[in-house]
VEXVO-795086 format. One record per residue (C-alpha): residue number from 1; residue in one letter; z, y, x. Coordinates in steps of 0.001 Angstrom, whole numbers, plus 500000, padded with zeros to 6 digits. Layout:
REM residues N
<r bati="NUM" kevo="a" Z="Z" Y="Y" X="X"/>
...
REM end
This chain:
REM residues 188
<r bati="1" kevo="m" Z="500000" Y="500000" X="500000"/>
<r bati="2" kevo="d" Z="498975" Y="503376" X="501397"/>
<r bati="3" kevo="e" Z="502185" Y="505356" X="501958"/>
<r bati="4" kevo="a" Z="500676" Y="508629" X="500629"/>
<r bati="5" kevo="v" Z="499657" Y="506909" X="497382"/>
<r bati="6" kevo="a" Z="503050" Y="505212" X="497112"/>
<r bati="7" kevo="e" Z="504859" Y="508521" X="497623"/>
<r bati="8" kevo="s" Z="502678" Y="510238" X="495002"/>
<r bati="9" kevo="v" Z="503437" Y="507525" X="492416"/>
<r bati="10" kevo="r" Z="507147" Y="507577" X="493340"/>
<r bati="11" kevo="e" Z="507283" Y="511374" X="492877"/>
<r bati="12" kevo="r" Z="505518" Y="511159" X="489494"/>
<r bati="13" kevo="v" Z="508002" Y="508563" X="488252"/>
<r bati="14" kevo="l" Z="511024" Y="510509" X="489530"/>
<r bati="15" kevo="s" Z="509734" Y="513755" X="487987"/>
<r bati="16" kevo="c" Z="510054" Y="512251" X="484507"/>
<r bati="17" kevo="f" Z="513828" Y="511675" X="484797"/>
<r bati="18" kevo="p" Z="516937" Y="513697" X="485697"/>
<r bati="19" kevo="a" Z="517944" Y="513647" X="489369"/>
<r bati="20" kevo="g" Z="520297" Y="510756" X="490161"/>
<r bati="21" kevo="t" Z="518992" Y="508477" X="487413"/>
<r bati="22" kevo="f" Z="517670" Y="505986" X="489942"/>
<r bati="23" kevo="a" Z="519195" Y="504549" X="493077"/>
<r bati="24" kevo="w" Z="515824" Y="503434" X="494425"/>
<r bati="25" kevo="v" Z="512136" Y="503380" X="493441"/>
<r bati="26" kevo="d" Z="509768" Y="500789" X="494931"/>
<r bati="27" kevo="v" Z="506012" Y="501271" X="494606"/>
<r bati="28" kevo="l" Z="504419" Y="497876" X="495111"/>
<r bati="29" kevo="g" Z="500940" Y="496731" X="495998"/>
<r bati="30" kevo="y" Z="499464" Y="493267" X="496176"/>
<r bati="31" kevo="g" Z="501418" Y="491207" X="498702"/>
<r bati="32" kevo="d" Z="504627" Y="493231" X="498309"/>
<r bati="33" kevo="d" Z="505867" Y="491089" X="495420"/>
<r bati="34" kevo="p" Z="504540" Y="487850" X="493886"/>
<r bati="35" kevo="a" Z="504269" Y="489498" X="490448"/>
<r bati="36" kevo="v" Z="501733" Y="492096" X="491636"/>
<r bati="37" kevo="e" Z="498158" Y="490912" X="491129"/>
<r bati="38" kevo="p" Z="495305" Y="491680" X="493542"/>
<r bati="39" kevo="g" Z="494153" Y="495270" X="493137"/>
<r bati="40" kevo="d" Z="497231" Y="496297" X="491119"/>
<r bati="41" kevo="t" Z="499966" Y="498824" X="491764"/>
<r bati="42" kevo="a" Z="503385" Y="498321" X="490190"/>
<r bati="43" kevo="v" Z="506696" Y="500167" X="490218"/>
<r bati="44" kevo="r" Z="510197" Y="498710" X="490317"/>
<r bati="45" kevo="v" Z="512922" Y="501231" X="489544"/>
<r bati="46" kevo="f" Z="516572" Y="500476" X="490292"/>
<r bati="47" kevo="i" Z="518859" Y="502174" X="487764"/>
<r bati="48" kevo="d" Z="521903" Y="503851" X="489347"/>
<r bati="49" kevo="q" Z="525063" Y="501959" X="488354"/>
<r bati="50" kevo="a" Z="527764" Y="504056" X="490026"/>
<r bati="51" kevo="s" Z="529242" Y="505205" X="486695"/>
<r bati="52" kevo="r" Z="529286" Y="501759" X="485005"/>
<r bati="53" kevo="p" Z="532162" Y="499278" X="485130"/>
<r bati="54" kevo="e" Z="531388" Y="496670" X="487803"/>
<r bati="55" kevo="d" Z="531598" Y="493737" X="485361"/>
<r bati="56" kevo="d" Z="528958" Y="495334" X="483076"/>
<r bati="57" kevo="r" Z="526268" Y="496357" X="485560"/>
<r bati="58" kevo="d" Z="523745" Y="493589" X="484866"/>
<r bati="59" kevo="s" Z="524220" Y="493392" X="481122"/>
<r bati="60" kevo="k" Z="521646" Y="493957" X="478395"/>
<r bati="61" kevo="r" Z="523767" Y="496940" X="477399"/>
<r bati="62" kevo="t" Z="522933" Y="498557" X="480770"/>
<r bati="63" kevo="i" Z="519227" Y="498521" X="479998"/>
<r bati="64" kevo="d" Z="519796" Y="499572" X="476369"/>
<r bati="65" kevo="d" Z="521984" Y="502503" X="477455"/>
<r bati="66" kevo="f" Z="519409" Y="503527" X="480045"/>
<r bati="67" kevo="a" Z="516556" Y="503383" X="477502"/>
<r bati="68" kevo="e" Z="518506" Y="505386" X="474942"/>
<r bati="69" kevo="a" Z="519620" Y="508052" X="477422"/>
<r bati="70" kevo="n" Z="516147" Y="508345" X="478971"/>
<r bati="71" kevo="e" Z="513854" Y="508068" X="475964"/>
<r bati="72" kevo="e" Z="512224" Y="511396" X="476844"/>
<r bati="73" kevo="g" Z="511510" Y="510364" X="480460"/>
<r bati="74" kevo="i" Z="510070" Y="507020" X="479388"/>
<r bati="75" kevo="g" Z="507881" Y="508886" X="476918"/>
<r bati="76" kevo="q" Z="506703" Y="511181" X="479719"/>
<r bati="77" kevo="l" Z="505589" Y="508154" X="481742"/>
<r bati="78" kevo="h" Z="503312" Y="507288" X="478839"/>
<r bati="79" kevo="d" Z="502219" Y="510863" X="478107"/>
<r bati="80" kevo="d" Z="501264" Y="511881" X="481646"/>
<r bati="81" kevo="g" Z="498847" Y="508976" X="482001"/>
<r bati="82" kevo="l" Z="500758" Y="507327" X="484856"/>
<r bati="83" kevo="l" Z="500997" Y="504010" X="483054"/>
<r bati="84" kevo="s" Z="497237" Y="503729" X="482647"/>
<r bati="85" kevo="s" Z="496899" Y="503411" X="486432"/>
<r bati="86" kevo="i" Z="499984" Y="501228" X="486968"/>
<r bati="87" kevo="a" Z="500051" Y="497531" X="486078"/>
<r bati="88" kevo="w" Z="503760" Y="497615" X="485228"/>
<r bati="89" kevo="v" Z="506989" Y="499527" X="485619"/>
<r bati="90" kevo="e" Z="510154" Y="497455" X="485775"/>
<r bati="91" kevo="f" Z="513617" Y="498935" X="485287"/>
<r bati="92" kevo="v" Z="516325" Y="496917" X="487029"/>
<r bati="93" kevo="p" Z="520083" Y="497573" X="487145"/>
<r bati="94" kevo="d" Z="520771" Y="498323" X="490821"/>
<r bati="95" kevo="n" Z="522845" Y="495859" X="492814"/>
<r bati="96" kevo="p" Z="522603" Y="494381" X="496323"/>
<r bati="97" kevo="r" Z="521107" Y="491058" X="495119"/>
<r bati="98" kevo="a" Z="518383" Y="492842" X="493164"/>
<r bati="99" kevo="r" Z="517339" Y="494903" X="496174"/>
<r bati="100" kevo="v" Z="517037" Y="491867" X="498452"/>
<r bati="101" kevo="k" Z="515057" Y="489646" X="496087"/>
<r bati="102" kevo="p" Z="514211" Y="491573" X="492876"/>
<r bati="103" kevo="y" Z="511586" Y="489079" X="491683"/>
<r bati="104" kevo="d" Z="514098" Y="486179" X="491714"/>
<r bati="105" kevo="q" Z="514772" Y="485278" X="488081"/>
<r bati="106" kevo="s" Z="517485" Y="482732" X="488909"/>
<r bati="107" kevo="f" Z="520466" Y="485049" X="488462"/>
<r bati="108" kevo="g" Z="519417" Y="486298" X="485011"/>
<r bati="109" kevo="m" Z="519238" Y="490021" X="485682"/>
<r bati="110" kevo="t" Z="518246" Y="492079" X="482656"/>
<r bati="111" kevo="r" Z="515029" Y="494051" X="483001"/>
<r bati="112" kevo="t" Z="512556" Y="495962" X="480870"/>
<r bati="113" kevo="f" Z="508840" Y="496298" X="481541"/>
<r bati="114" kevo="l" Z="506545" Y="499155" X="480611"/>
<r bati="115" kevo="g" Z="502845" Y="499622" X="481126"/>
<r bati="116" kevo="k" Z="501633" Y="496067" X="481688"/>
<r bati="117" kevo="r" Z="497992" Y="496106" X="480779"/>
<r bati="118" kevo="p" Z="497348" Y="493597" X="478031"/>
<r bati="119" kevo="d" Z="495197" Y="490605" X="478760"/>
<r bati="120" kevo="v" Z="491730" Y="490926" X="477226"/>
<r bati="121" kevo="m" Z="492571" Y="487896" X="475071"/>
<r bati="122" kevo="d" Z="495856" Y="489312" X="473716"/>
<r bati="123" kevo="g" Z="495712" Y="489102" X="469962"/>
<r bati="124" kevo="a" Z="492395" Y="487230" X="469927"/>
<r bati="125" kevo="k" Z="491896" Y="485229" X="466764"/>
<r bati="126" kevo="g" Z="492857" Y="481611" X="467388"/>
<r bati="127" kevo="g" Z="494401" Y="482414" X="470787"/>
<r bati="128" kevo="t" Z="497796" Y="481251" X="471994"/>
<r bati="129" kevo="r" Z="499864" Y="482882" X="474730"/>
<r bati="130" kevo="v" Z="500913" Y="480464" X="477479"/>
<r bati="131" kevo="g" Z="503276" Y="481505" X="480263"/>
<r bati="132" kevo="t" Z="503862" Y="479642" X="483493"/>
<r bati="133" kevo="w" Z="505483" Y="480015" X="486892"/>
<r bati="134" kevo="l" Z="503238" Y="479249" X="489854"/>
<r bati="135" kevo="g" Z="504373" Y="478076" X="493264"/>
<r bati="136" kevo="p" Z="503148" Y="479857" X="496397"/>
<r bati="137" kevo="a" Z="500138" Y="477557" X="496969"/>
<r bati="138" kevo="d" Z="498954" Y="477818" X="493356"/>
<r bati="139" kevo="l" Z="499471" Y="481583" X="493321"/>
<r bati="140" kevo="a" Z="497477" Y="481935" X="496552"/>
<r bati="141" kevo="t" Z="494658" Y="479879" X="495000"/>
<r bati="142" kevo="v" Z="494604" Y="482001" X="491843"/>
<r bati="143" kevo="d" Z="494649" Y="485242" X="493842"/>
<r bati="144" kevo="a" Z="491869" Y="484019" X="496163"/>
<r bati="145" kevo="l" Z="489689" Y="483405" X="493098"/>
<r bati="146" kevo="i" Z="490376" Y="486972" X="491920"/>
<r bati="147" kevo="m" Z="489525" Y="488415" X="495339"/>
<r bati="148" kevo="a" Z="486357" Y="486292" X="495432"/>
<r bati="149" kevo="g" Z="485262" Y="487798" X="492116"/>
<r bati="150" kevo="a" Z="485606" Y="484679" X="489925"/>
<r bati="151" kevo="a" Z="487881" Y="486652" X="487586"/>
<r bati="152" kevo="s" Z="489660" Y="489986" X="487358"/>
<r bati="153" kevo="s" Z="493205" Y="488825" X="486528"/>
<r bati="154" kevo="r" Z="495451" Y="485804" X="486876"/>
<r bati="155" kevo="s" Z="495174" Y="484923" X="483203"/>
<r bati="156" kevo="e" Z="491392" Y="485160" X="483420"/>
<r bati="157" kevo="v" Z="491409" Y="482787" X="486438"/>
<r bati="158" kevo="i" Z="493344" Y="480200" X="484429"/>
<r bati="159" kevo="r" Z="490813" Y="480445" X="481573"/>
<r bati="160" kevo="w" Z="487957" Y="480211" X="484113"/>
<r bati="161" kevo="a" Z="489477" Y="477069" X="485713"/>
<r bati="162" kevo="l" Z="489976" Y="475408" X="482332"/>
<r bati="163" kevo="g" Z="486343" Y="476132" X="481499"/>
<r bati="164" kevo="r" Z="485257" Y="474369" X="484725"/>
<r bati="165" kevo="i" Z="487352" Y="471333" X="483754"/>
<r bati="166" kevo="r" Z="485788" Y="471208" X="480269"/>
<r bati="167" kevo="e" Z="482295" Y="471279" X="481845"/>
<r bati="168" kevo="n" Z="483019" Y="468079" X="483778"/>
<r bati="169" kevo="p" Z="481543" Y="465005" X="481980"/>
<r bati="170" kevo="v" Z="484729" Y="463061" X="482732"/>
<r bati="171" kevo="y" Z="486626" Y="465499" X="480530"/>
<r bati="172" kevo="t" Z="484569" Y="464383" X="477509"/>
<r bati="173" kevo="q" Z="485630" Y="460804" X="478239"/>
<r bati="174" kevo="l" Z="489247" Y="461915" X="478551"/>
<r bati="175" kevo="e" Z="489078" Y="463691" X="475168"/>
<r bati="176" kevo="e" Z="487682" Y="460505" X="473597"/>
<r bati="177" kevo="r" Z="490549" Y="458424" X="475062"/>
<r bati="178" kevo="v" Z="493103" Y="460902" X="473744"/>
<r bati="179" kevo="r" Z="491514" Y="460703" X="470262"/>
<r bati="180" kevo="e" Z="491530" Y="456878" X="470392"/>
<r bati="181" kevo="t" Z="495171" Y="456834" X="471499"/>
<r bati="182" kevo="g" Z="496074" Y="459124" X="468626"/>
<r bati="183" kevo="e" Z="494312" Y="456807" X="466168"/>
<r bati="184" kevo="l" Z="496184" Y="453783" X="467588"/>
<r bati="185" kevo="r" Z="499538" Y="455594" X="467320"/>
<r bati="186" kevo="a" Z="498790" Y="456437" X="463694"/>
<r bati="187" kevo="q" Z="498293" Y="452711" X="462977"/>
<r bati="188" kevo="l" Z="501777" Y="451805" X="464272"/>
REM end
């Protein structure tokens, strides 16, 4: 990520909120965090927790209080057009664990996302949303396909790969076996 671009985005985000609202703002490019797709820029904002009781810093209430107190600033992010050029903005209660490994979901930190561009298939008639976690090797494969031009997003790569599987003649045989198995189960 170009430091001048990162600083410009950081300043735009900070300008929408009162001074001291955030302990830290990370502007992320591809490779900075596994959640950032090739070609995307994202922002992770760590909400200052100095005034909250220590036992309540990672609670849902923290995010709700932040959203309520900063409704105007969040609205400004939308109004100034920043979110149209940013894949996502993530608000995270600040704590040492979050700063070291903010993308680690294992400790259940509460977070809120803004700005994630919808997938072109979102809301498509007959479509179904499917979420998955990819390991490093699978993620690298998906991202290589994006960078090679096979698709423009991770979800599009998955649809592309499934299409290649369906084109294989063996897949037709597999579908037939699944249908036959279903018929046999129905007879039991």
